[in-house]
N, C-alpha and C positions, 0 to 999 in steps of 0.2 A: 504494500500500500504506500503510495507516494503522498506525502503531506505537502500541499502546495503553499509556499510562502512567497508573497510578493512584497518587495521593498519599493515603496513609492519614492522616487527621486524628485525633488522639487528645486526650483530656482534658488541659488545661493546656499545650497545644502553643503555639508561637510563631506567631501569626496571620499576621504578615507573611511568614514563610517558606512557609507553606502556599500562600498566593496568589502569592508570589514564584516558586515553582517553575512555576506555570502561566504566569506572565509570561515566564520564560526560554524555555519550550518554545513559547509563542506567537511569541516573537522568532525562534526557530529556523525556524518555519513561514514567517514573513515573509522571512527570509534565503534559505530554499530557493526560494520563489517568485521573489525578485529575481534569484537567481543562475541558476536553471534554467528559469524561466518558470512561468506559472500552471498548466500541465499536468503539473508535476512529480509523479511517482508516489508518492514517499515523503514522508509528513508525520507529525506527531505528533498524537494525540488524547489530551490530558492532562486528567484529571478528578480531582476531590476525592471520596473515598469515606470512609465510616466503617464500622466492623465490623458495626454493627447497623442501618445506614441511618438513624440518628437524628443530629440535630445534636450537636455537642460544644462545650464552652465553652473558649475559648483562655485562656491565662494572664492576658491583659489584659481578660477579661470578655466579649469579642466572641463571639457565637454563630457557629460555622462550620457551614454546611449543606452536605451532599454535593451535588455537581453531577450525579451519576449514582448509580443504585442499584447496590450491590455484589451481583454474582451469584457466590457462592462456588464454583460449578461451572465458571466460566470463568476461565482463567488469562491475565492480561495479559502484554504483552511485558516491562514494567518495573513494579516497585513501589518507591515512595519512602516510607520510613518517617519520620514526623515525630519531633520531639524534645519532651521535657517540660522546661519552664523550671524547674519545681520541683527537678528532679534537679541542675540547675546551682547553684541558690541554696542548697538544703538538701543540701549535698554531704557532710555529715559523719555521716549516719545509718548504719544497718547493712543496710537493705534499701530497696526501692522498691515503690510500689503502682502496678500497671498495670491499669486497668479493662478487663475482658473479655480478660484475658491468655490464657486457654485458647482462646477463639474465634480470637483473632489468631494464636496459634501454629498451630492447625489449618489456618487459611487459608494462612499463609505456607508451611508445609511442603507442603501440597497444590500450591500454585503452583510452588514450587521443584522438586518432582518432575516438573512438566510443562514445565520449561525456562524459567520466568520469571527474569529478572535481578532479584535482590532487593538494594535499596540503602537506606542510612540516612544522615541527616545529624545532626551534633551528638549528643545523647543518644539518638537513635533506635537507636544501637548496643545499648542496654540491651534494647530490644525484640528485636533480632536474637539477642542472647545468651540471653535468657530463652526463646526459641523453639528453642534448640539449634542454630541455623544457623551459629554461629561456632566450633563444635567443630573443633579442628585447624586453624583459620585465624588470621590476624593481624587485629587490629582497631584502630580509633582511635575516640576520642570527644572531647567537650569536655575540654580539659586540666584544668579545675577539678573535673571529675567522675572523674578517673582513679583516685584512691585508693578512692573508693566502688565503682567498677567492679571493681577488683582484689579488694576485700573480698567482693563478691557472687559474682564469677566468677573465682576464683583460678586456674583451669586454662586460661583463655583468654589468649593472648599479646596484650599491649596495647602500642602504640607511639604515644603522643600527640604525639611530635615531628612526625609526618607529618600532613598535612592530608587526604590521600586515600590509602586503601589499597584496591587492587583485587585481589581474590582470584579473579577470573575470573567466577564465578557470584554472588559476594557482594561488594558495595562499601560501604565505610564512609567517611564524611568527618567531620572534627572541627571544632568551632566553630559558633557560632550562625548566622553568615552563610555557612557553607560550603555551604548549599543551592545557591548560585550555582555554586560550584566543582564540586559534585557534578553538577548539571544539565548544565554544559558538558562534564564528563567523559563523561557518558552520551551526549550528542549527538556527541562525538568518536568514541566507540566505534560508534555506530549510523549516523552520517552523514558522519563525516570531519572533518579539521582545517580545511578551507576554510570550512565552515559555522560551526565554533567560532570561527574568526577573525572572520568576519562578525558573529556574535552579540556577541563581546567588544567589537568596535569600536562597535557600535550601543548596547550597554549601558554603554560607557565603563568597562570592567572588565578588570583584569589577568588573563588566562587561564592564567598559568603559576605561580600560587601553589602551592608545594609543601610548605611547612613551617608548622606551628602553633607551633613553638618560639619565634619572636620575641615571641609574645603571652603566653607562660607567665610567671606570677608564682610564685616559689617560696613555698610555704606549709609551714612547719615542722610536722611531725607530733608533736604533744604529747599526743595522746589515749592515753596509756599510764600505767602506775602504777610505772614503774621510776624511783625517786627519784634515784639516782646519775646516771642518763642525763639526766633532766630538768635536774639541776644542771649537767651538762656542756653541754647545749644552751644554757642561760642564759649560762654562762661564755663559750662560743664567740660568742654573739650580742653580748656586751658587749666582748670582747677580740679581735675578728676582725682588727684592724689589727696585732696583735702577732705576733712570731715564735713560733709555737705548736708545742710538742712534744706529740704525742698520748700518748707514754709518761708525760710529766709530768702531763698532764690526767687520765689514768687514775688515777695516784697521788693526784691532788688530790681525786678523788671516791671514793677508797678501793677501787679495783678493780685487778686485774692487767691488763696490757696486752691479752692475748688475750681475757680475759673481758670487758673493756671494749668491744673492737671487736665481739665477737659480740653482746653485749647491745644495743649502740648500733644495729647493723644490724637486729636483731630488733624493737626499739622504734620506729625511725624510717624503716625501709626505705632508709636511706642509710648508707654507711660514714662514719666521722668526718671523713675528709679531704674526701670529696665534699660533706658537709654544710657544712664551712667554705668550700669553694670556691663553693657556691651562695649562701651569705650574702654573700661578697665580690662576686660577680657582680651580685646584687640591688642592692648599694650603688652599684656602678658604673653600673648601668642608671638608677637614680634620679638620679644626678648628671648623666649624659648627657642625661636628659630635662629637667632643671630648671635646669642651669647652662650657662655658656659656657666653663667651665674647660677648660684644655688636656687632651686625652685622656691623655697620659702622666702628667700631674700627678694626674689622677683615679685612675689605676691605682696609682701610688705611694701614694696616700692610704689605700688599703685593705690595704696591707701587702705588695704585690708589688713586687719590684725588677726581676724579669725581664719586661720589657715584652712581648717576643715570645712568651714562654710564656703570659702572661695573655691576649694577643690570641687565641691558639689555643684556650685554655680558654673564653673568652667566645664564640667562634664555635661551639664544640662544644655549649654550652648554649642559645644563642639562634639559631643558624643565620646570624648576621650578624656582620660586623666591628663594633667599637665606633663607627667612623665612620658606617657604614651604619645602625646602630641609632639614632644621634643624628639622622641625616637623616630617618629614618622616624617617630620618636616625639617629637622635641623640639618 
């Protein structure tokens, strides 16, 4: 039995990911043969398609040609939606441009109704959302595009801490290289963990990555016109080492405490305490990456005296302990 997997290439996609998905599924076929013999019944037929059967230009300028023609009347077993690099780089706009958006939507909805497993990696979630397939579901996308996603699709629940979110009939993965994680997850669902393990060993790839949070860099939201809140943000960024009272900060920028907290959240999507914590965590991350200074000393240097409390906070934001973060990124 051949499992039909179609990888939809779109304009400005990441070329390596399109071909990389094919490589992972080819690896799975090799592992199936090696484990079960040449006569194994279940294999993958993974092909590149475009919505109009014409070539598309990847972000790096390479022309990507479909390896098979798309028949919109035939529903494959799996669809993998590619990502747009532009959405990651130009993440501060108010909307995105998707070439042939309506045709893609009609095809995806038709396939979904016929039982196709619809999946996306990185900013491919924007395609899913614009087609209406994420309504009532949980999504993830590249962490750098999270704010843009929330602006365009405010009614879709987004959790960019997670690397893969499986809704059963819809799967999203976040991060540019998560096409490997996504492909292995699909193989796991369709062929089982033994083949995933074989593939991961052959590809020399960790098959149990679950979090995107270790890779996230906090980016302050300052695209608003609330001057007292901008002043508060600047003050927090300059005085994060201090013992800070939010009541005193509210008074400093000329607002009452309740009004300050409400307007801060409205302007930045963070409450003031969370904003300060994120600033401190980013400072600790930078020192863990670039210095050999003792971890406790680093924590004290950003204004925390309770080491245990900060370690818990750090793990909540990054998914790693400070020690593990340093081992991973220093």
